[in-house]
C-alpha positions as CSV (number, residue, x, y, z in Angstrom):
1,M,36.2,9.0,-16.0
2,A,33.0,7.5,-17.4
3,T,31.2,9.8,-19.7
4,N,27.9,7.9,-19.9
5,F,25.7,6.2,-17.3
6,H,25.5,2.5,-17.7
7,F,23.0,0.4,-15.6
8,R,24.3,-3.1,-15.3
9,L,20.8,-4.5,-15.1
10,E,19.4,-2.7,-18.1
11,R,18.7,-5.9,-20.0
12,V,16.8,-7.3,-17.0
13,L,14.9,-4.0,-16.7
14,R,13.9,-4.3,-20.4
15,W,12.9,-7.9,-19.9
16,R,10.7,-6.9,-16.9
17,A,9.1,-4.2,-19.0
18,V,8.2,-6.8,-21.7
19,E,7.0,-9.1,-19.0
20,L,4.8,-6.3,-17.6
21,S,3.3,-5.5,-21.0
22,V,2.5,-9.2,-21.6
23,E,0.8,-9.4,-18.2
24,E,-1.1,-6.2,-19.0
25,A,-2.3,-7.7,-22.3
26,K,-3.5,-10.8,-20.4
27,L,-5.3,-8.7,-17.8
28,K,-7.1,-6.8,-20.6
29,R,-8.2,-10.1,-22.2
30,H,-9.5,-11.3,-18.9
31,L,-11.4,-8.0,-18.3
32,D,-12.8,-8.1,-21.8
33,H,-13.9,-11.7,-21.3
34,C,-15.7,-10.9,-18.0
35,A,-17.4,-7.9,-19.7
36,R,-18.6,-10.1,-22.5
37,L,-20.0,-12.6,-20.0
38,D,-21.7,-9.8,-18.1
39,S,-23.3,-8.6,-21.2
40,A,-24.5,-12.1,-22.2
41,L,-25.8,-12.6,-18.7
42,L,-27.6,-9.3,-18.8
43,L,-29.3,-10.2,-22.1
44,V,-30.5,-13.5,-20.8
45,K,-31.8,-12.0,-17.6
46,K,-33.6,-9.3,-19.7
47,E,-35.1,-12.0,-21.8
48,I,-36.3,-14.0,-18.8
49,S,-37.8,-10.9,-17.2
50,G,-39.7,-10.2,-20.5
51,L,-41.4,-13.6,-20.6
52,P,-44.4,-12.7,-18.4
53,A,-45.1,-9.7,-20.7
54,R,-45.0,-12.0,-23.7
55,L,-47.4,-14.4,-22.1
56,I,-49.8,-11.6,-21.3
57,S,-49.6,-10.2,-24.8
58,L,-50.6,-13.5,-26.4
59,S,-54.2,-13.8,-27.4
60,G,-55.9,-17.1,-27.7
61,I,-53.3,-19.0,-25.7
62,K,-53.1,-22.7,-26.4
63,G,-51.5,-25.4,-24.4
64,S,-48.7,-25.8,-27.0
65,D,-47.9,-22.1,-26.6
66,L,-47.6,-22.5,-22.8
67,N,-45.4,-25.6,-23.3
68,A,-43.2,-23.7,-25.8
69,L,-42.9,-20.8,-23.5
70,A,-42.1,-23.0,-20.5
71,S,-39.4,-24.8,-22.6
72,Y,-38.0,-21.5,-23.6
73,A,-37.9,-20.3,-20.0
74,A,-36.2,-23.5,-18.9
75,R,-33.6,-23.2,-21.6
76,L,-33.0,-19.6,-20.7
77,A,-32.6,-20.6,-17.0
78,K,-30.0,-23.2,-18.0
79,E,-28.2,-20.7,-20.2
80,R,-28.2,-18.2,-17.3
81,A,-26.8,-20.8,-14.9
82,K,-24.1,-21.7,-17.5
83,I,-23.1,-18.1,-18.0
84,E,-23.0,-17.5,-14.2
85,Q,-20.8,-20.5,-13.8
86,R,-18.5,-19.3,-16.6
87,R,-18.5,-15.8,-15.1
88,G,-17.5,-17.2,-11.7
89,E,-14.6,-19.1,-13.3
90,A,-13.6,-16.0,-15.3
91,Q,-13.7,-13.9,-12.2
92,R,-11.4,-16.3,-10.4
93,E,-9.0,-16.2,-13.3
94,L,-9.2,-12.4,-13.4
95,Q,-8.3,-12.2,-9.7
96,S,-5.4,-14.5,-10.3
97,Q,-4.2,-12.4,-13.3
98,I,-4.6,-9.2,-11.2
99,E,-2.2,-10.7,-8.7
100,V,0.3,-11.8,-11.4
101,H,0.1,-8.3,-13.0
102,R,0.6,-6.6,-9.6
103,K,3.8,-8.7,-9.0
104,A,5.1,-8.0,-12.5
105,K,4.5,-4.3,-12.0
106,Q,6.2,-4.3,-8.6
107,R,9.3,-6.1,-10.0
108,S,9.5,-3.7,-12.9
109,R,9.0,-0.7,-10.6
110,L,11.7,-1.9,-8.2
111,L,14.2,-2.2,-10.9
112,E,13.3,1.3,-12.3
113,E,13.8,2.7,-8.8
114,L,17.1,1.0,-8.5
115,R,18.1,2.4,-11.9
116,G,17.1,5.9,-10.8
117,R,19.1,5.6,-7.6
118,K,22.2,4.3,-9.4
119,Q,21.9,7.0,-12.0
120,A,21.6,9.7,-9.2
121,E,24.7,8.2,-7.6
122,W,26.6,8.2,-10.9
123,T,25.6,11.8,-11.6
124,T,26.8,12.9,-8.1
125,Q,30.1,11.1,-8.6
126,H,30.4,12.4,-12.1
127,N,29.8,16.0,-10.9
128,R,32.4,15.5,-8.1
129,E,34.9,14.3,-10.7
130,L,34.2,17.3,-12.9
131,E,34.5,19.7,-10.0
132,S,37.8,18.1,-9.0
133,L,39.1,18.3,-12.5
134,A,38.0,22.0,-12.7
135,Q,39.8,22.7,-9.4
136,E,43.0,21.0,-10.6
137,S,42.9,22.9,-13.9
138,Y,42.3,26.2,-12.1
139,L,45.2,25.5,-9.7
140,A,47.5,24.4,-12.5
141,R,46.8,27.7,-14.4
142,W,47.6,29.7,-11.2
143,E,50.8,27.8,-10.7
144,E,51.8,28.4,-14.4
145,L,51.0,32.1,-14.0
146,A,53.0,32.3,-10.8
147,R,56.0,30.8,-12.5
148,E,55.8,33.3,-15.3
149,V,55.8,36.3,-13.0
């Protein structure tokens, strides 16, 4: 009679847990990267939206000031476009990583469920064996008592 439960796929289950934690770490990195890009995009958009107020606040505007402001606005527009492109790429990578993470989580969960079922089966069988042993022991004592009488 086995005294301890042993799951044959325990090493695979541990490997799946490690795989899941690696995928979770990758997912977190992707989320952080998207958040940083969102923050950078927000700053650039804020700067662009503040340009008209800067123009109004200038006194004695010269042509060179307007040229500098126009150059700055063009540079900010290019920066915004670049960040938006990187954000799109990061979003696609994030969606891909979400799917990889989901599959890793599913594989891990399925093995954990299998382990739980196998442990429940083992416990049931173990309890039956203990019950049978207890019954045999009880009957053996009765037979011994009956022979003594």
